[in-house]
C-alpha positions as CSV (number, residue, x, y, z in Angstrom):
1,X,294.2,-74.4,-209.0
2,X,291.4,-76.8,-209.8
3,X,291.3,-79.3,-212.6
4,X,287.6,-78.5,-213.3
5,X,286.7,-76.5,-216.4
6,X,284.3,-73.7,-216.6
7,X,281.2,-75.1,-218.3
8,X,280.6,-74.0,-221.9
9,X,276.9,-73.4,-221.8
10,X,274.4,-70.7,-222.3
11,X,272.1,-72.1,-219.6
12,X,271.9,-69.6,-216.8
13,X,270.7,-72.4,-214.5
14,X,273.7,-74.6,-215.2
15,X,276.1,-71.7,-214.7
16,X,274.4,-70.7,-211.5
17,X,274.7,-74.2,-210.1
18,X,278.3,-74.4,-211.1
19,X,279.3,-71.0,-209.5
20,X,277.3,-71.8,-206.4
21,X,279.8,-74.6,-205.7
22,X,283.0,-73.1,-207.2
23,X,285.2,-70.1,-206.5
24,X,286.1,-67.8,-209.4
25,X,289.7,-67.4,-208.2
26,X,290.2,-71.1,-208.8
27,X,289.7,-70.5,-212.6
28,X,291.8,-67.4,-213.2
29,X,293.9,-69.4,-215.7
30,X,290.8,-70.1,-217.8
31,X,289.5,-66.5,-217.9
32,X,289.9,-64.2,-220.8
33,X,289.4,-60.5,-221.1
34,X,286.4,-59.3,-223.0
35,X,286.9,-56.1,-225.0
36,X,283.4,-55.8,-226.3
37,X,280.1,-55.6,-224.3
38,X,278.8,-59.1,-223.6
39,X,275.2,-58.0,-223.8
40,X,273.7,-55.3,-225.9
41,X,271.2,-53.2,-224.0
42,X,267.8,-52.7,-225.6
43,X,266.4,-49.3,-226.0
44,X,263.2,-48.5,-224.0
45,X,260.5,-46.5,-225.7
46,X,257.5,-45.3,-223.8
47,X,254.2,-45.3,-225.8
48,X,251.0,-43.9,-224.4
49,X,247.9,-45.7,-225.4
50,X,244.2,-45.0,-224.8
51,X,242.6,-47.2,-222.3
52,X,240.6,-48.8,-225.1
53,X,243.7,-49.5,-227.2
54,X,245.6,-50.9,-224.2
55,X,242.7,-53.2,-223.4
56,X,242.5,-54.3,-227.0
57,X,246.3,-55.1,-227.0
58,X,245.9,-57.1,-223.8
59,X,243.0,-59.1,-225.3
60,X,244.8,-59.8,-228.5
61,X,248.0,-60.8,-226.5
62,X,245.9,-63.1,-224.3
63,X,244.3,-64.9,-227.2
64,X,247.8,-65.4,-228.8
65,X,249.3,-66.5,-225.5
66,X,251.9,-63.8,-225.4
67,X,252.9,-60.9,-223.2
68,X,251.4,-57.6,-224.4
69,X,254.8,-56.0,-224.6
70,X,256.1,-58.9,-226.7
71,X,253.1,-58.5,-229.0
72,X,253.8,-54.8,-229.5
73,X,257.5,-55.4,-230.0
74,X,256.7,-57.9,-232.7
75,X,254.3,-55.5,-234.4
76,X,257.0,-52.8,-234.4
77,X,259.6,-55.2,-235.8
78,X,257.2,-56.2,-238.6
79,X,256.5,-52.6,-239.5
80,X,260.2,-51.6,-239.4
81,X,261.0,-54.5,-241.7
82,X,258.2,-53.6,-244.1
83,X,259.3,-50.0,-244.3
84,X,263.1,-50.6,-244.4
């Protein structure tokens, strides 16, 4: 077994660098079983827009410096919060 410790970080880059140079079997004594999902999957909803609306969303997103999908997601979240 190794004397190194598994890094306690949320940085994917740091973890990738660590596991690129280490073997998981050397850290079996530090592993713990996870009984719940580590990541919650997001639901995907398909929304059909007119070409005009899609272009408007893209223009608004561009002016705000965000991805169109992120913009729509924020609009939906705002509306859900308002109506809940």
